C-alpha positions in Angstrom: 99.9 80.8 113.7 99.4 79.9 117.4 101.2 82.3 119.8 102.1 80.6 123.2 100.9 83.7 125.3 98.1 86.0 124.9 98.9 89.1 127.2 96.7 91.9 127.5 97.7 94.7 125.2 95.8 97.8 124.2 98.1 98.8 121.4 96.6 99.5 118.0 98.1 98.1 114.9 97.2 98.9 111.2 98.1 96.1 108.8 98.2 97.2 105.1 98.4 94.3 102.4 96.4 93.7 99.4 96.8 89.9 100.0 93.8 89.2 101.9 95.0 85.8 103.2 98.3 87.3 104.6 96.5 90.3 106.1 93.9 88.0 107.8 96.5 85.7 109.1 98.6 88.5 110.6 95.5 90.4 111.9 94.4 87.0 113.7 97.9 86.5 115.1 98.2 90.0 116.7 94.6 90.0 118.0 95.3 86.8 119.8 98.1 88.7 121.5 95.6 91.2 122.6 96.3 94.0 120.0 93.7 96.0 118.4 94.2 95.5 114.6 92.6 97.5 111.6 93.1 95.7 108.3 93.4 97.9 105.2 93.6 96.5 101.6 95.1 99.4 99.7 97.4 102.3 100.4 94.7 105.0 99.7 92.3 103.3 102.3 95.0 103.2 104.8 96.1 106.9 104.2 92.8 108.2 105.1 92.5 106.0 108.2 96.1 106.9 109.3 95.5 110.6 109.2 92.2 110.4 111.2 92.8 107.7 113.8 95.5 106.9 116.1 97.7 104.0 115.9 100.8 102.8 117.6 102.4 100.8 114.7 101.9 100.2 111.0 102.7 97.0 109.3 102.9 97.8 105.5 103.5 95.5 102.5 105.8 97.2 100.0 104.4 95.8 96.7 100.7 96.8 96.4 98.9 98.2 93.3 98.1 102.0 92.8 100.1 103.0 95.8 103.0 101.0 97.2 103.8 100.7 100.9 106.8 103.1 100.3 104.6 105.6 98.5 102.0 105.4 101.4 104.7 106.0 104.1 106.2 109.0 102.4 102.9 110.6 102.2 102.2 109.8 105.9 105.6 111.2 106.8 105.1 114.4 104.8 101.6 114.8 106.7 103.6 114.6 110.1 102.6 111.1 111.0 105.6 109.8 113.1 103.9 106.4 114.0 106.5 103.5 113.7 106.4 101.5 110.5 107.5 98.0 109.8 107.8 97.1 106.1 107.1 93.6 104.7 108.4 92.8 101.4 109.0 89.7 99.1 112.6 91.2 98.2 115.5 91.2 100.3 117.5 93.6 98.1 119.7 96.4 99.3 118.1 99.0 97.0 114.6 97.9 98.3 115.7 98.3 102.0 117.4 101.8 101.3 114.3 103.0 99.7 112.2 101.8 102.5 114.5 103.5 105.1 114.6 106.8 103.1 110.8 106.7 103.1 110.8 106.7 106.9 110.6 103.1 107.7 111.7 101.9 111.3 112.4 98.1 110.3 112.2 95.9 107.3 111.3 92.3 107.1 111.5 89.9 104.1 109.1 87.2 103.3 108.9 84.5 104.3 109.2 85.2 107.8 108.4 83.8 111.3 105.4 85.5 112.9 107.3 85.3 116.2 110.1 87.4 114.7 107.5 89.8 113.5 106.0 89.9 116.9 109.4 90.6 118.5 110.2 93.3 116.2 106.8 95.2 116.6 107.4 94.8 120.3 110.9 96.4 119.8 109.3 99.4 117.9 106.7 99.9 120.6 109.4 100.1 123.3 111.3 102.6 121.2 108.1 104.6 120.9 107.6 104.6 124.7 110.9 106.2 125.1 113.3 103.7 126.9 116.5 105.2 128.0 120.0 104.7 126.4 123.2 105.0 128.3 123.3 106.7 131.7 120.4 107.5 133.8 119.7 111.1 133.3 116.2 112.2 132.3 117.3 115.3 130.6 120.2 115.9 128.5 121.4 119.4 127.5 124.0 120.2 124.9 124.2 123.8 124.1 120.5 124.9 123.4 119.7 121.4 122.5 117.6 119.4 125.1 116.6 115.8 124.8 114.0 114.8 127.6 113.9 111.1 127.9 111.1 111.2 130.3 108.7 113.2 128.2 110.3 111.8 124.9 110.7 115.3 123.6 113.5 117.4 121.9 113.7 121.2 121.7 116.2 123.6 120.6 116.4 127.1 121.9 113.2 126.4 123.5 111.3 125.4 120.4 110.0 121.9 120.2 111.2 119.6 117.5 108.9 116.7 116.3 111.0 113.4 115.7 109.9 110.1 114.7 110.5 107.4 117.4 113.6 106.1 115.6 115.1 109.6 114.9 114.5 110.2 118.7 116.4 106.9 119.4 119.4 108.0 117.3 119.6 111.6 119.0 119.3 110.1 122.3 122.1 107.8 121.7 124.3 110.4 120.2 123.5 112.8 123.1 124.3 110.2 125.8 128.0 110.9 125.0 128.4 114.1 123.2 131.7 114.2 121.2 132.0 110.4 120.9 132.3 109.0 117.4 129.8 106.3 116.6 130.4 104.0 113.7 127.4 103.1 111.5 127.7 99.5 112.8 127.5 100.7 116.4 124.4 102.7 115.6 122.6 99.9 113.8 123.5 97.6 116.6 122.4 99.8 119.5 119.3 101.5 117.9 118.2 98.4 115.8 119.6 95.8 118.3 121.3 94.3 115.2 124.3 94.8 112.9 122.2 94.5 109.8 125.5 93.2 108.2 126.2 94.7 104.8 123.6 97.5 105.1 125.5 100.0 107.3 124.3 102.7 104.9 120.9 102.2 106.2 121.4 104.8 108.9 122.3 107.6 106.6 118.7 108.6 105.4 117.6 108.8 109.1 120.7 111.0 109.9 119.7 113.1 106.9 116.0 113.6 108.1 117.3 114.1 111.6 119.5 117.0 110.3 116.8 118.5 108.5 114.6 118.8 111.5 117.5 119.9 113.9 119.9 122.0 111.9 119.4 125.7 110.6 121.4 124.6 107.6 121.4 120.8 107.2 124.2 120.9 104.5 126.4 122.5 107.1 125.5 120.9 110.3 126.5 122.1 113.7 124.9 119.3 115.9 125.1 116.0 114.1 128.5 115.8 112.5 130.0 113.3 110.1 133.2 111.7 111.3 135.0 110.8 108.1 135.8 107.1 107.7 133.8 106.3 111.1 130.3 107.6 111.2 128.7 110.3 113.3 128.8 112.2 116.4 126.9 114.9 118.4 129.0 118.2 118.7 129.7 118.8 122.3 130.0 122.5 121.8 127.5 123.3 119.1 
């Protein structure tokens, strides 16, 4: 693995994989790109580190003994850790991908993969984390008592702050950019993930469900993020 460029980068990655060779290769690759990298050989060790130290992104192997990557991420999300997470897996199956996204993953890459593709995907997650804008040039979007502050990368409802993961913020930001517009699942996947993820349109649903749990007083009867039957989702322009 020989990256062509070695830009300065102070971002911190945690790589969790019980395969020492894979873990070392990835760590060396990203260190040569200027990242700070912490290597963890198990979910239990990673869980402790991730809840006591700051990281900008997690790279998690799915299949690990004792605690899988999916179990690890579920525990982290339950503890309020919203750091972007990329899953690596030897399986490219729909059920595995859905399970990963339901656990709170931001992206998913099947082995074998190109290190350059992983690099680009990690950079995309970090850009998302930094709060890049969607449509329009407004820094602050207000829909009823819902406020999306793009500059601060914050969301509040009725003056109370709502903590979202970077991906949840990205989805809400896109919906809020055009309240009332119906977005298909393919549109959302294409705009948020920058790919159509052909055949996996339902991957967006777990993220919508989690967004509703945080945003809505009654997630089963939403007033903000509405389902458009046969199409996808929209943000209510008059919540």
